[in-house]
N, C-alpha and C positions, 0 to 999 in steps of 0.2 A: 327458576331463579334461585331457590334455596340450595339446589344442588350445586349451582355455580358458586355461590358465596361460600359454601362450605368447602368447595374445592375437591381435592383428590380423595378417592374412596379406597385406595389400595393399601392404606395402613402405614405408609412411610411418613416419617415426621422429621427427618434430619434437616438441619438448617440449609443445607445445600441441595436438597431434593427438588426436583422439578415441580412437585406438588406444592411446595411452599411459596412459589413465585407466581401462582395464578392470580391475576389482578382481581380485586374486589370492587364493588360499586364505589364510585367516588374517585377512583384512580385517574390520573391525567396522563394520557399517552405521550405527551411532550416531555415527560421525565425520562423516557427511554433513550432518545438520542444523546443527551449529555452523558448518560451512563456509558454508552458506546464510545463516545468521544474521549472520555476519561481513560479508557483502555487504549484506544488507537493513538492518541497523542503520545502515550508512553512508549508503546512498541515501535512507533514510527521513528524513534531515535536510531533505529537500525540504519536508516539512510544517512545519519549524521555521524557515524562512528569514525569517519575519516579525520575528524577533528583531533582524535587521539594519536594518529599515526606518527606525525612528526615529533611530538614530545616523547613518544615511546622509542623512537630511533636514537634518542640520546639519554635513555634511562640510566645507563651506567656512565658516570662521569669519568673524565680522564682520557688518556690515550687508548686507542683501540688496538688490541694485539694484532700483529701481522697475520697470524693464522686465521683471523676472522674474515679476511678478504676472500678466501676460497671456501667459505662455510656453505655446506649444502643445507637443504630444507630439514632433513632429519636432525642434523646437528643443531640447527636453529631452534628446534622444538625443545631441546633439553639443555642448551648451553646456559651457563650463569656468568660467563666472562665476556661474551660478545653482544654488542647491541643488535637488536633486531633490525631487519631491513623492511622497507615499505612493501616489497613483494611478499615477505613472510606474513606481515600483518594483513595484507590485502586479501588473503585467503578467508578472512573472517566474513567478508561480504558473500563469498561463494557459499560458505556454510550457512549464513543467515537465510538466504533465499532458497537454497536447496532444501534446508530443513523446514522452512516455512511451507513450501509447496508440498513436500512429502508428508509432514505431520497433518496438514489440512486434509490431504487425501486419505490418510490412514485413519485418523480419528474423527473425521467429519460425521460418520454414522453414529459414533459414540456420543458426540455432542448433541445430535438430534434426540438421542435417547435420554440423556441426563439433564439437558437443558442448558441455557446460556450461563446461569450463575455458577454452576460447578465448573464448567469449562473456563469461565473467566477467572475463577480462583486458581485453578491449575495453571492457567496462562501466567497469572501474576507471580506465582511461586517459581515457575520455570524461568521467566524472563528476569525477574529481580534476583532470584537465587543464582541464576547463571552469571549475572553481572557481578554479584558478590564473590563468586568463585573466580571470575576473571580478575578481580581486585587482588585475590590471593596469588594468582598467577603473576601479576605485575610486581607484587611485593617480593615474591621469591624468585622473580625473573624466570618463570617457566612458561614458555609459550604454549605448551600442550595443555596447561591448565586454562589458559585463555580460550583456546579452541574448544575445549570440553565445556567450559562454563558458558561464556557468552555465545559461542558459535553453535555448539550442539544442543545443550540444555536450553539456552536462550532461544535458539532457532525453533525448538518445539513450542515454546511459549509464544513465539511470533505467530506460528500457524494457527494455534488454538485461539489466540486473542484476535487475530484478523477475521476469522469466520464466526466468532462467537455471537455477534449481534445481527448477522445477515438475515437469517430466516425470521428472527424475532421482529426486526424492524419492518420487514416486508409484510408480516402478519398484522402489525399495528397500523401500517399505512397502506392498506390495499388501494386507497384512492390516489396515493402519491408514492408509488414504490421507488421510482428513480430518485426522487428527492430524498427519501428516507435513507437509502443506502449511500447516496452521495454525501450526506452529512457525516456519516461515520467514517467512510473510507477517505474523505477529505482529511480527517484527523490523522490517518496514517501518513499521508503525504506531508502534513504539517508538523509531524513530530520532530523532525530534524530542525525545523525553523525555530522551535522553542528550545529543544534540547541542546543544540550546538552552541548557541551563545551562553546558555546556562553552564554547560560544561567548561567553556572557555573561561568564564568568570571564576568558577570553582577552582580550576587548575591554577589560575593566577593567585588565588587566595592561599592555596596549599603548597605552592611551589617553594622549594628551598634550594640551596646550593648543591645538594646531593640527590634531590628528587624532583621530577617534573610535576608532582602532585596528582598523578593519574589514579593511583589506587585509592587515595582518599576521595577523589571525585567519584569514582565508581561506587564506593560505599554510600556516599550521600545520595547520589542519584538513584541507586537501588532502593534506598529507604523511602525517598520521596515518591518514586514510581509505585512502590508497593502500596502506599496509602491511597494514591489515586486509583490504581487498578482494582484494589479490593473495594473501594467505594463504588466504582463503576459496576463491578460484578454483583454487589449486593443491591445495587439500584435497578438491576434488570427485573422486569416483570413480563410475563407472557399473557396474551389474551385468552379468555376461556373459549372453548370450542364453539364455533358459530357466531363469535363476536363480529360486529360490523360497526363502523362509525355511525353515530346517530344521524339519520336523514340520508345516508348514502346507500345506494343499491348498485350492485354490479351492473355495468353497461350491458345491454342486450348483445349477445354474441352474434356476429355476422358471419356469413359464409366465408371461409378462408381467413378468419381473424387470427391474429398471432397471439392472442391472450386466451388461455384455456381456463375453464372453471374446474378442471379435473386435476388429478395428481398422478405422477409417475413414481413408482417405488425406486429406491436407491439401487436395488439390485438390477434394475432394468435400464436405468438412464444411460449408462455407457454402452449399451447395446444398440442404441439408436444412432442413425447417421447425423441427426441434429446435434447431439452432444459433441461429436467430433468436428462438425462444421463450426460450431461456436468455439471449440477448442482452437481451431486454426485461426478463426477471427481474432481471438484474444492474443494468441501467440504472435501473429504477424503485426498487430497493432503495437504490442509491447516491444517486440524485437526492434522495430523501426525507431520507437521512441527512446528505449533504454540505450540503444547504440549511440545515439546523439547525446543523451544525457551524460553518459560516461566519458564522452570525448569533447564536451562542450568547451572546456577551457583551452586545450590546444587547438581545437578547430578555429576559434575566433582569433587566437594569437597568430597562427600560421597563415591564415587567409588574409587578414587585414594588417598585421604586423605594424609597420611605422604609421599607417593611417590612424591608428588608435591614439597616437600622441602627436598628431599634426605633422608627421614626416612621411608623406605618402611615397616618397621616392625610395624608402628603405624597405627591403624585404626582411623576413624574419632572420635570415642568416647574416644580414648586415647590421643587426642591432647589437649594441654593446651590452654588458652585464646589467648596468643600471637601467637601460631602456627596456630590457627584457623583464626586469623586476617590476617596472612601472606598468607594462602591458599585462603582466600576470595579475596584478591587482585589478585592472579593468576587467580581465577575463573572469575573475572571481565574482565580480559584480554581475556579469552576464549569467554565470551559473546560478547565482541567487535569484536573479530575475526569472530564469527558467523554472526554478523551484516554485516560485510564487504562482506562476501560470499553471504549473502542474497541480498545485493545490486548488486554485480557483476553478480550474477545469473540471475537477472531480464533482464539485457541487453544481456548477453551471450546466454542464452537459448532461449529467444525470437528471437534473430537474427538467431540462429541455426535452429529455426522452419521454417524459410523461405526456408531453404535448405532441411530439413528432412520432412517437413510437420507437421502440428499441432498434428495430431493423433499419429504419430510416436514419436514425442517429448514427449508426455505424456506416451507412452509406455516406453521410457527411464526412465522417472521420477519414474514410478511405479516398473519396473523390477530392475533397479539399486538401488532404494530406499529399496526394500524388501531385496536385498542381503546385503546392508550396515547395515540396522537395525538388520538383523538376525546375522550378524557378530559382531556387537558392544559388546554384552555380552562376546563373546570369547576374543575380544581385551581387555576388562576390566579384565577378569580373568587372562589373560597373563600379565597384568600390562603394556601393550604397549600403552603408552600415545599418541605417535605420530600417530599410526594407528587409535586410538579411535577419536582423535581430527580431523584427516583428514576425517574420515568417516562422522562425523557430519557436517563438513564444506561443503562437497559435498551435503549432505542431505539438508542443509539450502540454498544452491545455487539453488536447485531444488524447494524448497518451494517458493523462490522469483520468480524463473522462471515460476512457475505455475500461479502466479498472472499476469505476463507480457504476457504470451502466450495466455491466455484465451480470451482476446478481439479479437485477430486475428482468433482464433478458431471459435468464434461466427460469425465473418464476413464471414469466409469461408462457414459456414453452412447456415446462415440466410441472407446473403447479407449485404450491408453497409447502406441502407436507415435508419434503426432504430437500428443500432448496439449499439449506446450509451445507448439508453433506455433499450434494451434487456440486455446489460451488467449490467446496474443498477439493474435490477430485479435479475440477477444471483448472485449479491453480497450478497443476503440473505444467500447464502451458506457460505460466510465469517462470517456473524454474528452467524450462527449456529456452525461453526467450532471454533469460538472464545470461545464458551462455552464448546463444546464437547471435544476438545483437552486437555485443561488444567484440566478439570474434570477427564478425563480418567487417565492422568499422576499422578495427585495429589492423587486421591482416591485409585487407585490400589497400588501406592507406600505406602500410609498410611496403607492399609490392610496388605501388606507384612511386614512392620515394626512392626505392632501389632502382627504378627505371630513370631516375633523375628528375622527376616532376616535383614541383614545389607549390606552396600556396594553395589557391583554389583548385588548381589542376590535380593536386595530390588527393583531394577529397571528392572530385566530381564523380568518378566511377563509383565510389562508395555510396554517394547520395542516390545515384541512379539505381543501384542494387536495392537500396531501401525502398525506392519507388516500386521496384518489382515485387518486394514483399507485400506492399500495400495492395498491389493488383491481385495477388493471391488471396489476401484477406477479403477484398471486394468480391471476388468470385465466390468464395466460401459463404459470405454473407448473403449473396443473391440466391444461393441454393438452400438456405434455411427455410423450411416450410412447416406448417402446423403438423403435429404428430398424428399418426394414424390412431384410431380409437383403441386398437388392440394393446397399446402400450399403457393405457390408463388403468389405475386400480379400480376395482368395483366399489360401489358406494358402501357396501357392508364391510369391506376390508379397511376403508378409510375410517369408518365408524369404530371399528374394533381398535385401531391405533389411537384414535382420539379419546376413546373410553378410558385409556390408561391415565389420563389427566383430567377427566371430567366425567360426570355421570352420563349414562346412555341417554337419559331423557333430555339432558342439556344439549346434546349433539343435534337433536332434532329441531332445536330452537335457533333462531337467528335474531340478532338485535344488538343494542348497545349495552344492555344489562346494567344500566346505571353508570357505566364507565364513560368518562368525559371524552368527547371528540377532541377537545384540546382548548385550554385557556391558560394564560400566563399569570398565575397567581404568585404569591411571594415565594413559595417553595420552589416552583418551577423557575422563577427568575434567579434564585440563589443557585440552583443546580446549573443553569446555563452560565452564570457568572463564574462559577468555579472552573469551568473549562474555557470559557470565552476570554477571560482576562489574561491567562497565560498565552492563549493563541494570538490575541491582539498585541500583546507585548512582543511576541516573536515576529509578527508581521511588521510592526513599527520598527523594530531593531533592524530587520532585513532591508526595509525600504530606506532607512537612514543610511545604512552602509552602501546600498546600491546607488543612491543619489550622490553620495560623496565621491564615489568612484567615477561616475559618469559626468 
C-alpha cells in the first residue's frame, strides 16, 4: 500500500508525467468520465464545422470578380479577392477525419507510454491552437492557413483527444467497460450539438457589414475550449497496478469466452486476424452510417418532396423555390434528430454491450441494420414518413453505438495494457469509412439520377449496397474468435511494463487500495455539472428546433 500511495519510483516529477496522475486512496473513479467528456465535447465540434461554411462563402463583401467563377482549388488556397466555395471549405472535413485516424494510429503507442494527461494537454494545444491559426486564416483570407490550422494541426489534436481517455476508462471500469467508453465517446458525438448553436450565437454577436464574425468566433471558442480541455486533461487519473473496484472480482473465465484476462503487446496486435476482422466490422458499420448521415438532408427532401408540406402530388422537381426552402428546413430538423440518436446510441448500445457481450451487440447492429435498410425503400414507396424516419433514427443510433462499443471489444480480445494504442490503429477504419461511405452514396445516387430515376428510386440501389456492406460486417463479426495463447504477453513482461508506474511489490497485490468504487459527493457532482449543463443546453436547443420544424 505504501508503494502505491507514494506512486512512481522512476524519479520523474514533471506535472504532466504519468507518475503524477496515479490515484491515491480516497480518489473517486467517477471523476474520470467528466474529465474525458470535457475533452470530447470540445473536439466533437469537428462534426459541426459546417455552421461556418455559408458565412465564409460571403466573407468578402461586394461584387464577386468574374475571374473567380473559374477559380481552381490551388487558386482558392491563396486568393484574397475571391470568396471561397463550399467545395473548397468542405475539404476541412476530409482533413479532420483523415488526420484523426492517422494521428491516433501513429501516436497511440506514445499515449500509452506518457499517459492520458500529457496526451490531453497536447490535444488541447493542437485543437485550440489550430482553431486560432484558422482565425488568422479567415482574417487574412488565406484558405491554406485554415487548412493548416484547424485541418492539419487541429486534426492531430482530434486524434489524440479522441483516444486519450479510452484505456484509462476501461481500467477504471473493468466491471462496466462498455458504459465507461460510451460515456466519453458520446461526448464526441454531442460536441456539435453544443458547439454549433454556440458558434451561431457568437457569429450573430460579432457580425458587421464587412465581416460575418467568423474569425472572432474562432478565437472565443478556442479560448473556451482550451479551458475545458486543460481542465479535463488535469482531471485524468490512472489506477495503480492491480487496482480493482472494491467487492468486484473478475468473472470466472469459461471455455471459448470472449473476454481475456491477459494482454497482447501493441507490436503484435495488428498481426492477428482478430484485429483485421474487427477493423472490417467497424469500417462496414461506419461506412453504412456515415454515408446516410452525410446525405440525410437531400435524402429526405428528394424522396418525400411535397409530402413534407402536405402536397403529396408534387415531386421534388415540381416544387417552387419557396417550397424547396420550406422542406429544406424540415430536412434540417431530420438531420438534427439523427444526430441526437447518434449521440444517445453511443451510451445506450455501449452500456447494453456490458450485458449482451460485444460480439452479440454487433450482431444486433448488423442484423437489425440489414432489416431496416432493406425496409427503407418500401417505407419510402408507401409514403410513410414516420416509419422511414424511425428506421434511420435507429440505424444512426447503431452507427454511434459502433464507435462506443469497439474500444471495449478490443479490450475483451486484446486485454487492457495497450488498448488505447490498439484502438488508435483501428481508427484507420474510420478514415477509410469516411471516404467509402459518402462515395458509395453520392456516386450511385448520381448514376441512378443520370438514368432518369427520381425520388425513392434514385436511392434504392444505394440503400441495398449499404445492406451489402452490413452483410460483410456481419460475416467478419462472426469470424472473431478468442486469441490463441501464443499472442499473449508473459506475466513477467506485463509486470515489467507496469513496474514503470508502480513498485514491483504493488503489482503482486490486487484490491481497491482505499480508492472509491464510486460515490457522488459534492466534488463529483460539480465535475459532472460542468460538462452536463452545456450538454443539456445543447440537447434542449436541438429538440426545440426539431419540434418547431416538425
